[in-house]
N, C-alpha and C positions, 0 to 999 in steps of 0.2 A: 503493500499500499503506499502512497505516494506520503510523506514526511508529513504534510498538512494537507489538509483538502475540507471543504464544506459542503456538510449533506444537510439537505432537505428531508426531513422521514416524517410520511406521513404513519398517523397510530401509534405517536411516540408515547401516550399514557398509557397502551397495550403492553400485553404482555411480553411480545418480542420486541416492539418499538422500543420500549423500556429497556431492556435488556440492551441490544444492537446500541442504541441511544447511550448506554452508561460504559459501553466497551470504549467508542469511539471520542467520547470526552478524556474517558483516563489516558486516552493516547496523544490527547491535543490537540482532537480536529473540534470544526468548527458544529454546530448540527442544531437546525431550526428544527424545533418540533409540532406539528400540527394535530390536533387532538377534538373531536368534538363531543369527547364526556357522555357521550351515551347512557343512556341508563338500563343497555341488555342485560347487566351486572354487575354489583354492588360499586357505586361511583364511590369510594372512600376509598377503594383499591387502589383505583385509579388515580384519586387525587396523590395519594400514599405515594403511586410509583414518579409523578411531576414533583413532588416535595422532594425528591433526592436527585432528580436532575438538576432541579433549581440550586442545588448545591454548585455546581459549576458555575462560575463565568462566562464561560464556551459556548454555554446554551440559550436559546430563546423561542419561547412557547407562544405558541397562538392559540387560539381557542375557534375550532371553525370550522368547516366541514367541507368532503369535498366538491359537495353537492354545489357549490360558492364558486362558481368559477371567476366569479369577480374579484374574492378573495384569495382564489388560486394567481390569477394574473399579480394582482397586489405583493401577495409575498414573495414570487419569482422574481419578481421589478425588482422589490428593493432587496434581497440577500443575492440573488443569482449563485445559485449553489451548483457547484461542479456533478453534483450527484444525484439523485431522485430516487429515495427508497421507499415503495407503497405498499406500506403493510396496514395501514386501515382497511376496515371491511367488513359487512357487518356477517359477524362470523358463527356455526353452530346449523346442524345438518336441521334438526326437529323443530326448530323454532320458526324455519321457514313458511313449515305449514299454517302457522298460525298468523304470520305479518310477510307473506309473501312479498310487496310493495318495497319494503324495507329495504333485500337482496337488490330489488333490479335501479332501485336511485342507487344507495350506498356505492354497490359493486361491480355495476355498468355504467351510469352514472357519472359517478364520482370519477369513475378510472378511465373513462371516454373526457372529463372535463381537465382532465390533470394533464392528458396525454398532449391534449388541446395547447393548455396552456406551455408545459414542453415545448413545442412546436415555438408558439410564439415567441419565448424570451429565446430561441435559439439551446435549449437544452438539448443532449444529443447522448448520455449515459443514461438510464432508468433501469433499476430493479426492482421487481415484480412480486408478491405474495403471491404463488398458485398452489393449489393442494392435492395432497395424493387421493380425493375423492374424483379428479375429473377418470379414474380407471373405472369406476363405476363398481360393477362385477364381475370384474373382470375373473377368470377363471385362471390366465397363463399368469402364473406365479413363476417367481419375483415382478415386478413391477415396471417392466422398464420404458424409456424415455420414449423409443418406437413403437411401442404398444399404440393403435388407434384410438382415441376418449372420444369416442361419438356417443355413447350411451349414457350419459351421468343418471344416476336414478334419485338425486336429492336435487333441488331449484339450487341450494346453495355450489352445488357441484359445479351445474350449470352456467351457472353466471361466472367460477372462475377458469372453464371453456372457452368463455364468453372474452374473459382478460385477455387470455392466449391470441384467441382470433384477432383483436383489435393491436395488442403487441404486434402482430407479427407484420398487421397490414402498415400499423405507424412504422416501424423498421423500414419497409419496401418504400414506402411514400415521400417518406422525411429523411432518410439518409442518417437514422439513429441506430444505438446501439441497444439494443434491452434484453435482460437476460431474469429468466422465470423460474422461479422456484417454487416447485413443490413439494411441500413440507409434511411428514409425516408424524402424528400425533406427537407434536412437543408439547414433554412433561417443564415442569420444576416449580422453583421457589419464584414467588409472586404471580404463579399460571393465572388461569383461566377459571373461577369456579364452579362455572356450568361443565368442566371435562369430569369424565370418568373416577379417574384419579384422585383428581379435586374430591369432588360430591360423595363419592364413596368415603374419602375418608371424613370428612364434617361428619356424615352422618354415620358411620361403624366407631366412630370415636365418641358421639353423642348416642349410642346402643339407640340407633334409629333407623326401618327398614330403607335398603336400598331396591331401586328399578334395574332388571337385566331384562335385553331382551331378548329374544327368539331363541330361549334356552340358556343362552351366554355362552351360546358353542363361536366363538367367534375371535378373533386373534388382531395385535395392534404393533405394526412396529412402531412402539415408542422409544421417543427421542431426545435426548439429554439436550433442555436448553443451549445450553455452552456450546453445545456439538453442534449446533443450529447456527449460532450464532459464528463458530467457526466458519463455518459453509459460507454463510453472507460475505463474510469478508474474505473469501476465496474467491466468490462473482467480483467484488470489487474489484480486486488485483486483475480478475480474468478481464473484464472489461475493457483495461488497456491493452491487450492482446485482440479483440475482435477487430473485425471488418466492420465499415458504417453497411447500415440497411443489411442487419443481422438479430432477429428473436433468436436466441439459443433457451433451451430448457434443460431443466437438472433437477434430479431426484436428491432431495435430504432427506436421509430415515436412517435408521441403527443398524440395519440390514439383520436384523431379529429377530420377528417378531416374539410377542407373551398375548398364550392366554389368559382369556378373560380372567377365568377363574385360580391362575397363579396371580395377577395384581390382589386381585380380594386377600387371597392369603396375606400376601405380602402385609398389605393393609392391618390383617386381622391382625397375626403375630406383631406387629409394630402396636398397636393399643391393646392387645390383649381379651379383644372381644371378640366373637363368632358372628357373621353377617346374618343379619336378616334378610332374605329374600322374598321380591316381590317379581312375579314373570307377566313379561308383557311380549305381544308381537308386535313388529314393526319392518314397513317394508322399506324404508330408506335406510334400512341402517348395512352394510355392508359387512360380509361376514369376516372376510379378513386382510389385511393390506400387509403388504413387503416389498420393502426398496429395491432396485436393482442400482446401486449406485457408484458402479464401477466408472461410469462416467464422468461422475463429479469428485469421486478418487484421483483419477486421468489429470482434467481440466482444472480443478478446483482443489488440489493438495486437499480434499477433504476427507477426513476419515475421524468418524467417530470415536470415542473413547471411554468414554461412560456406562455403564450397564447398568440393570434397571435396579439391581440392591441399592448399587451407591448415588442413582441420581434421587432412587423416590425416599431415600436414610437422609439426603440434603435436603431434601422437600420436607417431609416431617420438619425438618430441625426448622423449617422459615415456618411451618405450620403453626406449630405449638410455640414459638416465640409470637407471631404477629399476632393471634386470636389468643392470648393467654387473658 
């Protein structure tokens, strides 16, 4: 990575955005954080992340939304970042059934607005978050970037696939360099409370029942957040090597799927409590995710190092301190 750079990070108060911003700030880079602090989950957690970032003099925060194209133009005009990293999105697979318009406005319209603002102010380097959910219910395991991704089974996945198509079009038409990162079940301290490892930890520790879909016959390629940050840094470095008019896609996973009941057992062991389980059926729940990261290893020098036991232990330590 260059010795000094200026980054615009959207979703800076989100889980990955906060972790990435913290890393870049400690390395002496200037970070402009943009976040709308919506109430999809506990706003106090987002505010806690933001408060920690504000300890850095080289951090600038703007509260706003990607749907506000006028604000985006103003931010890019005022700060002229060298690299834009889009981590803002309406997350969650199941919430889409309750509020589908939010996904279209945030993930599709918002991303389009960001691309148009980048073009207007001649910003040619952009990294954006995609998702392992674009692979749908593919049976070709592990998931490789060359697999077709035309059959998403959730609206969230469809919006992420749309982002990849928009990015490809933008790179071609505006001589830009873009990288899409397909994240695989990112977990760790300061994570999202709606994700299974987090919500299960809260409920099992409180002796409350947890809900499991599709008989629990699922596995996830859970990836520790620090490994994800190393992958994003690899993508930042790789931008310098790319040719213009290119949109590259990379998987960022752990290459080691974890069965759902193994995750539950890890949580039970930590809190010395047996989980009370309610079973439900849900057709938008993918059975298994498993990343082929050979491309990321080769081009991004991405090598995940944290296993599930170590990563969950780090999460538990933070969880018990934050919610004591």
